[in-house]
N, C-alpha and C positions, 0 to 999 in steps of 0.2 A: 504493500500499499503506500510506498514511499516514506517520507519522513513523517513520523507520528508524535503527537503531543499527549502526554498523560493529562487527562482532564479530571479524573476522580479516582479515589482509592477507598477500600473498605476492607475490614477484617471478614465480613459476612458474604459467603458465597451467594446467598439468596438475594441479597441487596445488589450485588454486582450483576447477576443475571437479570434482575429487574431493570437496571440502567441499560444494560445490552438490548433487552427487549424493547425498550423506548426508542433507542437509536435504529434498531431494525425496523420498526414500524414507521419511523420517519425516513428510511431509505439511506441512512448514513453508515458508510462503512466504519467498522470498529474492530478492536482486538481487546481481549480479556487475558490479561498475563498475571501469574502469581508474582507478588513482589513484597516488599518489607511489611507493608500493613496487612497483607493478605492477598488482595486482588487489586490490579490497577487497569483502569479503562483507558485506552488510547484511541485516538482518531487521527486521520490524516490532517496535516497542518491546515490545509485549505478548508476543512469542514469544521474547524474548532468553533467558529462563531454559531454555525448551525447546531452543533451538539450541544453547546452551552444553553442555547435557547429552548432546545427541545427538553432538556433535563430540567431546566428552570420552570418550565410549564408543568412538567410532571410533578416537580416538588410542590408547586402552587396548589395543584389539585389534591395532592396527598395531604396538604395542610388543612384542606377543607374537611378531612376526615381524620383527625389527629389520633383516634384510638382504633384505626382499622387494623393495623398490625397486632395490637393487644387483643382486639376481639377475635381475630382469627386464630391466634394462639390458643385462646381459651376455648374456642369452638372445637379446635382439634382434640383437646383433652375431653371436652363434653361429648364429641362425636364417638370417641373410643369407649367412653363410659356407658353410653346408651346402647352401642352395638354389643358389648360384653354383657350387660345387664339383661337385655333381651335374650341373647343366647343362653344365658345361665337360667333365665326364667323357663325357657323351653325344657331345659334338663330337669329342673325342679318339678315341673308339671308332669313330666314322665315318670318321675319317682312316685308321683301321687297315682297317676292312671294305671301305670304298668302297661306291658304289651297287650294285644288283643288275644293272644293265645292263652293268657292267664284267665279268660273269661270276664275281662273288665267291662263293666256296665257302661263306662265312659264312652266306648267306641260305639255301642248300639245307639247312644243317645246324641252323639256329636260327630260321627264320621260324616264325610261328604257323600252320602247316598244320593245317587242322581234321582231316584224315584221319590224319596222323601223330599228333596229340594223342590222338585218341580210340583209336588202335590202340597205345597204350603209350608215348608219349614226351611226357609232361606237362611236362618241363623246358622245352619249346618256349614255353610260356606266360610264362616269365620271360625266355629268351634274345631273344625277339622284342622285348621292351621296349627293347632295346639297339640294334636295327637300324632303319635309315631308308633310304628310297628315294632321296633326293637331298639336297642342301645346304640347300634351302628347308625341307624336310620336317624335318631334324635341327635346324635353326636355329629353327624355331617351336617344336618341344618343348623345346629347351634353354632358351628364354626363358621359356616357360610354367612349366617346372619351377623356374628361378631366381626367379620371382614368386611362385608359388602354394606351394611347399614351405615357405618360410619362415614363412608364416602358420600352417601346421600345426605346424611345429617350435616356434614360440614358445608356443602353447598346450600341446602335449604333450611337448616335449623332442625333442632330435634324432634319438635312436635310435628312439623310439615313433613319432614322425612320419614317418620314413623307412620304417619297417617297414609302417605303415598304407597308405602310398601304393603301396609295392611289392606288398602283399596285394591292394590294390584293383585294380591292373592286372593282376596274375597271375590273380586270380578272374575278372575280366571276360573275359580270353583264354581261360580254361578253359570258362566258361559259353558264349561265342560259338562255341567249337569244337562243342559238342554241339549247337547250333542251327543253325549254317551247314552248307551242302553240303560234303561231304568235300574238294572240290577248292579250298574257299575259303583264301586264304593272306593273313595280315596281318603288318605289322610296325610298330613305332614306340612311342613312349613316351605317345602321347596317350590311352590307356586309363588310364594311371596319373595323368596330369595331370587327367583328368575325374574320377578317383577323388578327388584332391585336392579338387576343387571340392565333391564330394559330402561329403567329410569335414567340410570348413569349413561347409557348409550345416547338417550334423547338429549340429556343436558350437555353433551359434547358439542351440540349445535349451537350452543348459547355461550358467549364469552363469560367467564366468571369475573367477579371483581378481582383487582389486582392483588388483594391480600390472599385471596384463595388460590392463586396460580402457584402452586407448589409442586416440587417433585413428588411429593406424597400422593397428590391427587392423579398425576400421570401414572404412577406406579399402582395405584389402586384400581385404575381402569384395566391395566394389563392383567392384574391378579383376577378381576372379576371375569375377564374373557377366558383365561384359563379354568377357572372354576366352572364357567358355563360348560366347557368342552368336557371336563371331567364328569360332571353330573349328567350330561346327555348321554355319555357312553357307560354310565354305571348303573348296575342293578338290573336284575330281571324283573319284568313286570312294572318297570317305572312307567309313570303316567306321563308319556311324552306329549300327548296332546295338551294336558293341564300345564306342563312346563312351557310349552309354546305359547299358550294363551296367557300365561303369567308374563312371559317376554313382551308380548305384544300389548298387554294391559299397561304394563309398566313403561312401554315406550310411549303410549298415548298420554298417560299422566305425566311422564317426564316432559313431553313436549308442551303440554298445558302449563305445568308449573314454570318451566323456563321461560315461556312467553309471558307469564303473569308475574312472577316474582323476580324481579331484576336484583333484589337484594333481600336476604331473609327477613322474615316477620320479626317483630320485637320480642324480647324475652318473655314478657307476660303472656303474650299470645301463645308462644311457642310451649311453655309449660302447661298452659291450659289445654292445648291439643294433646299433650301427652296424657294428661288426666282423663280426657274425653276418650282416647284411644283405649286406656285401660277399662274405663267404664263400659265401652262398647263391647269389649271381649267378655268382660263379666257379665253384661247383660244378655249376651247372646247364650252364655251357658245358663243363665237363670231361665231364660225361655226354654231351652233344651231340658233342663230338669223338670220344669213345670209341665212341659208337654207329656212327660212320662208319667205324671201323677193322675 
């Protein structure tokens, strides 16, 4: 690039990458090199004025949101906490219900039986997400949830992310019941985890706020894709149609969310949505238990 001038230096690789992204967007040639402070940003001598102007405009925009970096760091911790908590709840509930082979009445009342759903028991589309056939089944879905849900939560917030994943799984179960033979029965959170992959794929079409553009998010989308391939090829008797419908439902919801929520909703709304999601699941189980009486 000819003679270059160092214009900025930082100890943080993420900060240096953001500056480089700003210059790339402005079409300004640049180099990032390791140096004494950590990273040095260089541009050709002739491009120095333009580079300074582009970065100054970026700094001015960032000053309009002084807490953006802090909020994103906090959301990362919250995202992992939500994902792990939901995965752990799946394991805890399996400890309560046990597998269907043990004669558990929970499966009779809450499984996604196509015949029951189409004959007036739509709550089974939700309750079935909490039931699993054995320890391997629930462990796989718990891990998938703990890995995939945080990526959705970091982009949309804990309440909105949790609701979209729940809606994707529920919608997929309802659609599958309409397509399958009335004797078909399905259980498991995998339709919701496939929904999370669909949500993530759809959200890639919408640029995230600068604070959310991290290596972690790019890495998480790759992990989601690998998990999708693994889950599609795993297990005899897997409900491939349900998984596919979960993926499609998640994609539709992700497109809607990406177009509607350019930034996450406020904390009060997010935590209210979490409470409502929990109440929705508990309410569906109350309906299932009441229907048996």
